[in-house]
Biotite code that builds the C-alpha atoms (Angstrom):
import biotite.structure as struc

atoms = struc.array([
    struc.Atom([-9.821, 6.601, 17.994], chain_id="A", res_id=1, res_name="UNK", atom_name="CA", element="C"),
    struc.Atom([-13.388, 5.350, 17.486], chain_id="A", res_id=2, res_name="UNK", atom_name="CA", element="C"),
    struc.Atom([-16.670, 6.262, 15.811], chain_id="A", res_id=3, res_name="UNK", atom_name="CA", element="C"),
    struc.Atom([-20.100, 5.686, 17.323], chain_id="A", res_id=4, res_name="UNK", atom_name="CA", element="C"),
    struc.Atom([-22.529, 3.960, 14.948], chain_id="A", res_id=5, res_name="UNK", atom_name="CA", element="C"),
    struc.Atom([-25.959, 2.771, 16.122], chain_id="A", res_id=6, res_name="UNK", atom_name="CA", element="C"),
    struc.Atom([-24.739, 3.134, 19.701], chain_id="A", res_id=7, res_name="UNK", atom_name="CA", element="C"),
    struc.Atom([-21.676, 0.912, 19.116], chain_id="A", res_id=8, res_name="UNK", atom_name="CA", element="C"),
    struc.Atom([-18.098, 2.121, 19.401], chain_id="A", res_id=9, res_name="UNK", atom_name="CA", element="C"),
    struc.Atom([-16.156, 1.158, 16.302], chain_id="A", res_id=10, res_name="UNK", atom_name="CA", element="C"),
    struc.Atom([-12.368, 1.240, 16.449], chain_id="A", res_id=11, res_name="UNK", atom_name="CA", element="C"),
    struc.Atom([-11.048, 3.290, 13.527], chain_id="A", res_id=12, res_name="UNK", atom_name="CA", element="C"),
    struc.Atom([-7.334, 3.086, 14.223], chain_id="A", res_id=13, res_name="UNK", atom_name="CA", element="C"),
    struc.Atom([-5.664, 1.700, 11.089], chain_id="A", res_id=14, res_name="UNK", atom_name="CA", element="C"),
    struc.Atom([-3.182, -0.355, 13.125], chain_id="A", res_id=15, res_name="UNK", atom_name="CA", element="C"),
    struc.Atom([-5.778, -2.176, 15.206], chain_id="A", res_id=16, res_name="UNK", atom_name="CA", element="C"),
    struc.Atom([-7.559, -5.387, 14.320], chain_id="A", res_id=17, res_name="UNK", atom_name="CA", element="C"),
    struc.Atom([-11.170, -4.784, 13.383], chain_id="A", res_id=18, res_name="UNK", atom_name="CA", element="C"),
    struc.Atom([-13.593, -6.964, 15.328], chain_id="A", res_id=19, res_name="UNK", atom_name="CA", element="C"),
    struc.Atom([-16.926, -7.940, 13.844], chain_id="A", res_id=20, res_name="UNK", atom_name="CA", element="C"),
    struc.Atom([-19.972, -8.619, 15.988], chain_id="A", res_id=21, res_name="UNK", atom_name="CA", element="C"),
    struc.Atom([-21.497, -12.087, 15.736], chain_id="A", res_id=22, res_name="UNK", atom_name="CA", element="C"),
    struc.Atom([-24.393, -10.644, 13.700], chain_id="A", res_id=23, res_name="UNK", atom_name="CA", element="C"),
    struc.Atom([-22.028, -8.844, 11.314], chain_id="A", res_id=24, res_name="UNK", atom_name="CA", element="C"),
    struc.Atom([-19.891, -11.967, 10.866], chain_id="A", res_id=25, res_name="UNK", atom_name="CA", element="C"),
    struc.Atom([-22.974, -14.084, 10.105], chain_id="A", res_id=26, res_name="UNK", atom_name="CA", element="C"),
    struc.Atom([-24.276, -11.463, 7.652], chain_id="A", res_id=27, res_name="UNK", atom_name="CA", element="C"),
    struc.Atom([-20.911, -11.346, 5.846], chain_id="A", res_id=28, res_name="UNK", atom_name="CA", element="C"),
    struc.Atom([-20.543, -15.150, 5.771], chain_id="A", res_id=29, res_name="UNK", atom_name="CA", element="C"),
    struc.Atom([-24.099, -15.587, 4.438], chain_id="A", res_id=30, res_name="UNK", atom_name="CA", element="C"),
    struc.Atom([-23.484, -13.356, 1.397], chain_id="A", res_id=31, res_name="UNK", atom_name="CA", element="C"),
    struc.Atom([-21.187, -13.930, -1.536], chain_id="A", res_id=32, res_name="UNK", atom_name="CA", element="C"),
    struc.Atom([-21.191, -10.703, -3.562], chain_id="A", res_id=33, res_name="UNK", atom_name="CA", element="C"),
    struc.Atom([-19.824, -7.335, -2.552], chain_id="A", res_id=34, res_name="UNK", atom_name="CA", element="C"),
    struc.Atom([-19.021, -4.155, -4.368], chain_id="A", res_id=35, res_name="UNK", atom_name="CA", element="C"),
    struc.Atom([-15.321, -3.349, -4.341], chain_id="A", res_id=36, res_name="UNK", atom_name="CA", element="C"),
    struc.Atom([-13.948, 0.138, -4.776], chain_id="A", res_id=37, res_name="UNK", atom_name="CA", element="C"),
    struc.Atom([-10.381, 0.719, -5.928], chain_id="A", res_id=38, res_name="UNK", atom_name="CA", element="C"),
    struc.Atom([-8.732, 3.877, -7.163], chain_id="A", res_id=39, res_name="UNK", atom_name="CA", element="C"),
    struc.Atom([-5.815, 5.138, -9.168], chain_id="A", res_id=40, res_name="UNK", atom_name="CA", element="C"),
    struc.Atom([-4.777, 8.794, -9.324], chain_id="A", res_id=41, res_name="UNK", atom_name="CA", element="C"),
    struc.Atom([-7.938, 9.708, -7.387], chain_id="A", res_id=42, res_name="UNK", atom_name="CA", element="C"),
    struc.Atom([-10.186, 8.109, -9.994], chain_id="A", res_id=43, res_name="UNK", atom_name="CA", element="C"),
    struc.Atom([-12.506, 5.578, -8.302], chain_id="A", res_id=44, res_name="UNK", atom_name="CA", element="C"),
    struc.Atom([-13.548, 2.281, -9.833], chain_id="A", res_id=45, res_name="UNK", atom_name="CA", element="C"),
    struc.Atom([-16.330, 0.065, -8.426], chain_id="A", res_id=46, res_name="UNK", atom_name="CA", element="C"),
    struc.Atom([-16.956, -3.542, -9.416], chain_id="A", res_id=47, res_name="UNK", atom_name="CA", element="C"),
    struc.Atom([-18.947, -6.462, -7.986], chain_id="A", res_id=48, res_name="UNK", atom_name="CA", element="C"),
    struc.Atom([-16.866, -9.419, -6.813], chain_id="A", res_id=49, res_name="UNK", atom_name="CA", element="C"),
    struc.Atom([-17.595, -12.816, -5.278], chain_id="A", res_id=50, res_name="UNK", atom_name="CA", element="C"),
    struc.Atom([-15.879, -13.059, -1.926], chain_id="A", res_id=51, res_name="UNK", atom_name="CA", element="C"),
    struc.Atom([-15.132, -15.340, 0.968], chain_id="A", res_id=52, res_name="UNK", atom_name="CA", element="C"),
    struc.Atom([-15.200, -13.968, 4.528], chain_id="A", res_id=53, res_name="UNK", atom_name="CA", element="C"),
    struc.Atom([-13.207, -15.770, 7.198], chain_id="A", res_id=54, res_name="UNK", atom_name="CA", element="C"),
    struc.Atom([-11.237, -14.823, 10.293], chain_id="A", res_id=55, res_name="UNK", atom_name="CA", element="C"),
    struc.Atom([-12.226, -11.174, 9.872], chain_id="A", res_id=56, res_name="UNK", atom_name="CA", element="C"),
    struc.Atom([-10.760, -10.897, 6.366], chain_id="A", res_id=57, res_name="UNK", atom_name="CA", element="C"),
    struc.Atom([-12.179, -10.939, 2.853], chain_id="A", res_id=58, res_name="UNK", atom_name="CA", element="C"),
    struc.Atom([-10.757, -12.720, -0.188], chain_id="A", res_id=59, res_name="UNK", atom_name="CA", element="C"),
    struc.Atom([-11.718, -12.419, -3.828], chain_id="A", res_id=60, res_name="UNK", atom_name="CA", element="C"),
    struc.Atom([-10.281, -13.631, -7.108], chain_id="A", res_id=61, res_name="UNK", atom_name="CA", element="C"),
    struc.Atom([-9.591, -11.476, -10.121], chain_id="A", res_id=62, res_name="UNK", atom_name="CA", element="C"),
    struc.Atom([-7.734, -11.548, -13.410], chain_id="A", res_id=63, res_name="UNK", atom_name="CA", element="C"),
    struc.Atom([-4.445, -9.835, -14.150], chain_id="A", res_id=64, res_name="UNK", atom_name="CA", element="C"),
    struc.Atom([-6.054, -7.836, -16.974], chain_id="A", res_id=65, res_name="UNK", atom_name="CA", element="C"),
    struc.Atom([-8.742, -6.148, -14.838], chain_id="A", res_id=66, res_name="UNK", atom_name="CA", element="C"),
    struc.Atom([-8.798, -2.521, -13.858], chain_id="A", res_id=67, res_name="UNK", atom_name="CA", element="C"),
    struc.Atom([-9.307, -3.487, -10.211], chain_id="A", res_id=68, res_name="UNK", atom_name="CA", element="C"),
    struc.Atom([-6.118, -5.586, -10.257], chain_id="A", res_id=69, res_name="UNK", atom_name="CA", element="C"),
    struc.Atom([-4.099, -2.787, -11.899], chain_id="A", res_id=70, res_name="UNK", atom_name="CA", element="C"),
    struc.Atom([-5.477, -0.288, -9.372], chain_id="A", res_id=71, res_name="UNK", atom_name="CA", element="C"),
    struc.Atom([-4.637, -2.532, -6.392], chain_id="A", res_id=72, res_name="UNK", atom_name="CA", element="C"),
    struc.Atom([-1.066, -2.984, -7.632], chain_id="A", res_id=73, res_name="UNK", atom_name="CA", element="C"),
    struc.Atom([-0.702, 0.826, -7.595], chain_id="A", res_id=74, res_name="UNK", atom_name="CA", element="C"),
    struc.Atom([-2.761, 1.486, -4.445], chain_id="A", res_id=75, res_name="UNK", atom_name="CA", element="C"),
    struc.Atom([-3.464, -1.306, -1.963], chain_id="A", res_id=76, res_name="UNK", atom_name="CA", element="C"),
    struc.Atom([-6.222, 0.613, -0.161], chain_id="A", res_id=77, res_name="UNK", atom_name="CA", element="C"),
    struc.Atom([-9.771, -0.464, -1.023], chain_id="A", res_id=78, res_name="UNK", atom_name="CA", element="C"),
    struc.Atom([-13.338, -0.204, 0.216], chain_id="A", res_id=79, res_name="UNK", atom_name="CA", element="C"),
    struc.Atom([-16.109, -2.744, -0.051], chain_id="A", res_id=80, res_name="UNK", atom_name="CA", element="C"),
    struc.Atom([-19.755, -2.965, 0.830], chain_id="A", res_id=81, res_name="UNK", atom_name="CA", element="C"),
    struc.Atom([-21.968, -5.977, 1.476], chain_id="A", res_id=82, res_name="UNK", atom_name="CA", element="C"),
    struc.Atom([-25.609, -4.990, 1.632], chain_id="A", res_id=83, res_name="UNK", atom_name="CA", element="C"),
    struc.Atom([-29.224, -5.946, 1.169], chain_id="A", res_id=84, res_name="UNK", atom_name="CA", element="C"),
    struc.Atom([-31.933, -3.562, 0.106], chain_id="A", res_id=85, res_name="UNK", atom_name="CA", element="C"),
    struc.Atom([-35.627, -4.394, 0.412], chain_id="A", res_id=86, res_name="UNK", atom_name="CA", element="C"),
    struc.Atom([-36.891, -0.816, 0.737], chain_id="A", res_id=87, res_name="UNK", atom_name="CA", element="C"),
    struc.Atom([-35.649, 2.529, 1.984], chain_id="A", res_id=88, res_name="UNK", atom_name="CA", element="C"),
    struc.Atom([-36.471, 1.453, 5.539], chain_id="A", res_id=89, res_name="UNK", atom_name="CA", element="C"),
    struc.Atom([-35.439, -2.203, 5.261], chain_id="A", res_id=90, res_name="UNK", atom_name="CA", element="C"),
    struc.Atom([-31.774, -2.312, 4.339], chain_id="A", res_id=91, res_name="UNK", atom_name="CA", element="C"),
    struc.Atom([-28.633, -3.708, 5.966], chain_id="A", res_id=92, res_name="UNK", atom_name="CA", element="C"),
    struc.Atom([-24.986, -3.156, 5.214], chain_id="A", res_id=93, res_name="UNK", atom_name="CA", element="C"),
    struc.Atom([-21.406, -3.545, 6.307], chain_id="A", res_id=94, res_name="UNK", atom_name="CA", element="C"),
    struc.Atom([-18.945, -1.103, 4.747], chain_id="A", res_id=95, res_name="UNK", atom_name="CA", element="C"),
    struc.Atom([-15.218, -1.798, 5.023], chain_id="A", res_id=96, res_name="UNK", atom_name="CA", element="C"),
    struc.Atom([-12.033, 0.130, 4.334], chain_id="A", res_id=97, res_name="UNK", atom_name="CA", element="C"),
    struc.Atom([-8.980, -2.076, 4.114], chain_id="A", res_id=98, res_name="UNK", atom_name="CA", element="C"),
    struc.Atom([-5.541, -2.932, 2.820], chain_id="A", res_id=99, res_name="UNK", atom_name="CA", element="C"),
    struc.Atom([-4.921, -5.641, 0.258], chain_id="A", res_id=100, res_name="UNK", atom_name="CA", element="C"),
    struc.Atom([-2.376, -8.370, -0.225], chain_id="A", res_id=101, res_name="UNK", atom_name="CA", element="C"),
    struc.Atom([-2.094, -10.204, -3.538], chain_id="A", res_id=102, res_name="UNK", atom_name="CA", element="C"),
    struc.Atom([-1.593, -13.976, -3.484], chain_id="A", res_id=103, res_name="UNK", atom_name="CA", element="C"),
    struc.Atom([-0.397, -15.631, -6.683], chain_id="A", res_id=104, res_name="UNK", atom_name="CA", element="C"),
    struc.Atom([0.862, -18.978, -5.394], chain_id="A", res_id=105, res_name="UNK", atom_name="CA", element="C"),
    struc.Atom([1.745, -20.930, -2.288], chain_id="A", res_id=106, res_name="UNK", atom_name="CA", element="C"),
    struc.Atom([-0.083, -22.659, 0.559], chain_id="A", res_id=107, res_name="UNK", atom_name="CA", element="C"),
    struc.Atom([-2.409, -19.755, 1.415], chain_id="A", res_id=108, res_name="UNK", atom_name="CA", element="C"),
    struc.Atom([-3.346, -19.306, -2.258], chain_id="A", res_id=109, res_name="UNK", atom_name="CA", element="C"),
    struc.Atom([-4.100, -23.048, -2.544], chain_id="A", res_id=110, res_name="UNK", atom_name="CA", element="C"),
    struc.Atom([-6.162, -23.057, 0.672], chain_id="A", res_id=111, res_name="UNK", atom_name="CA", element="C"),
    struc.Atom([-8.276, -20.096, -0.428], chain_id="A", res_id=112, res_name="UNK", atom_name="CA", element="C"),
    struc.Atom([-8.590, -21.403, -3.983], chain_id="A", res_id=113, res_name="UNK", atom_name="CA", element="C"),
    struc.Atom([-10.023, -24.658, -2.591], chain_id="A", res_id=114, res_name="UNK", atom_name="CA", element="C"),
    struc.Atom([-12.656, -22.636, -0.688], chain_id="A", res_id=115, res_name="UNK", atom_name="CA", element="C"),
    struc.Atom([-13.537, -20.702, -3.860], chain_id="A", res_id=116, res_name="UNK", atom_name="CA", element="C"),
    struc.Atom([-13.750, -23.957, -5.819], chain_id="A", res_id=117, res_name="UNK", atom_name="CA", element="C"),
    struc.Atom([-16.083, -25.510, -3.231], chain_id="A", res_id=118, res_name="UNK", atom_name="CA", element="C"),
    struc.Atom([-18.319, -22.445, -2.889], chain_id="A", res_id=119, res_name="UNK", atom_name="CA", element="C"),
    struc.Atom([-18.655, -21.014, -6.393], chain_id="A", res_id=120, res_name="UNK", atom_name="CA", element="C"),
    struc.Atom([-19.928, -22.833, -9.461], chain_id="A", res_id=121, res_name="UNK", atom_name="CA", element="C"),
    struc.Atom([-18.189, -20.360, -11.772], chain_id="A", res_id=122, res_name="UNK", atom_name="CA", element="C"),
    struc.Atom([-14.822, -21.483, -10.372], chain_id="A", res_id=123, res_name="UNK", atom_name="CA", element="C"),
    struc.Atom([-15.656, -25.150, -10.953], chain_id="A", res_id=124, res_name="UNK", atom_name="CA", element="C"),
    struc.Atom([-16.678, -24.323, -14.546], chain_id="A", res_id=125, res_name="UNK", atom_name="CA", element="C"),
    struc.Atom([-13.492, -22.364, -15.287], chain_id="A", res_id=126, res_name="UNK", atom_name="CA", element="C"),
    struc.Atom([-10.794, -23.502, -12.831], chain_id="A", res_id=127, res_name="UNK", atom_name="CA", element="C"),
    struc.Atom([-7.353, -21.935, -12.779], chain_id="A", res_id=128, res_name="UNK", atom_name="CA", element="C"),
    struc.Atom([-3.907, -22.670, -11.361], chain_id="A", res_id=129, res_name="UNK", atom_name="CA", element="C"),
    struc.Atom([-1.340, -20.685, -9.425], chain_id="A", res_id=130, res_name="UNK", atom_name="CA", element="C"),
    struc.Atom([-0.096, -17.605, -11.311], chain_id="A", res_id=131, res_name="UNK", atom_name="CA", element="C"),
    struc.Atom([-3.061, -17.755, -13.733], chain_id="A", res_id=132, res_name="UNK", atom_name="CA", element="C"),
    struc.Atom([-5.304, -15.470, -11.617], chain_id="A", res_id=133, res_name="UNK", atom_name="CA", element="C"),
    struc.Atom([-4.486, -13.910, -8.266], chain_id="A", res_id=134, res_name="UNK", atom_name="CA", element="C"),
    struc.Atom([-6.492, -13.982, -5.064], chain_id="A", res_id=135, res_name="UNK", atom_name="CA", element="C"),
    struc.Atom([-6.672, -10.683, -3.216], chain_id="A", res_id=136, res_name="UNK", atom_name="CA", element="C"),
    struc.Atom([-6.984, -10.669, 0.586], chain_id="A", res_id=137, res_name="UNK", atom_name="CA", element="C"),
    struc.Atom([-8.474, -7.594, 2.251], chain_id="A", res_id=138, res_name="UNK", atom_name="CA", element="C"),
    struc.Atom([-7.585, -6.839, 5.858], chain_id="A", res_id=139, res_name="UNK", atom_name="CA", element="C"),
    struc.Atom([-10.142, -4.366, 7.243], chain_id="A", res_id=140, res_name="UNK", atom_name="CA", element="C"),
    struc.Atom([-8.874, -1.146, 8.813], chain_id="A", res_id=141, res_name="UNK", atom_name="CA", element="C"),
    struc.Atom([-12.275, 0.446, 9.459], chain_id="A", res_id=142, res_name="UNK", atom_name="CA", element="C"),
    struc.Atom([-15.912, -0.665, 9.420], chain_id="A", res_id=143, res_name="UNK", atom_name="CA", element="C"),
    struc.Atom([-19.367, 0.790, 9.615], chain_id="A", res_id=144, res_name="UNK", atom_name="CA", element="C"),
    struc.Atom([-22.575, -1.240, 9.690], chain_id="A", res_id=145, res_name="UNK", atom_name="CA", element="C"),
    struc.Atom([-26.257, -0.626, 10.067], chain_id="A", res_id=146, res_name="UNK", atom_name="CA", element="C"),
    struc.Atom([-29.246, -2.815, 10.902], chain_id="A", res_id=147, res_name="UNK", atom_name="CA", element="C"),
    struc.Atom([-26.993, -5.880, 11.017], chain_id="A", res_id=148, res_name="UNK", atom_name="CA", element="C"),
])
């Protein structure tokens, strides 16, 4: 199954690996904030998060006490958008649907934490250890982009 967006076929099968174009990958790597949508009992919740994009996946850190964390524990399906808006005719975006995995410790947690520590000043100012704050990894299942 696929959708056609801006003349490009986009695979929408949830079991397939989503491929990003070179321009989309650069756009996603060049930004650091996205808006994340979670839900619980059909009640949506949107929050900005700092993210890392690598190997076609997104990662963000959160706290155990947040609504987004509680929602993800109950429903691992999320959506996120990375966009820029200069005017109604000059905007770009990548919108993702995906499934999450929560990392609380271990080699992958440590590897991603190191990337967060290197990239974000707020992490260096308030560092944390394993099991103090989880990292959530989002594996895309669907994407739509425009002007990217």
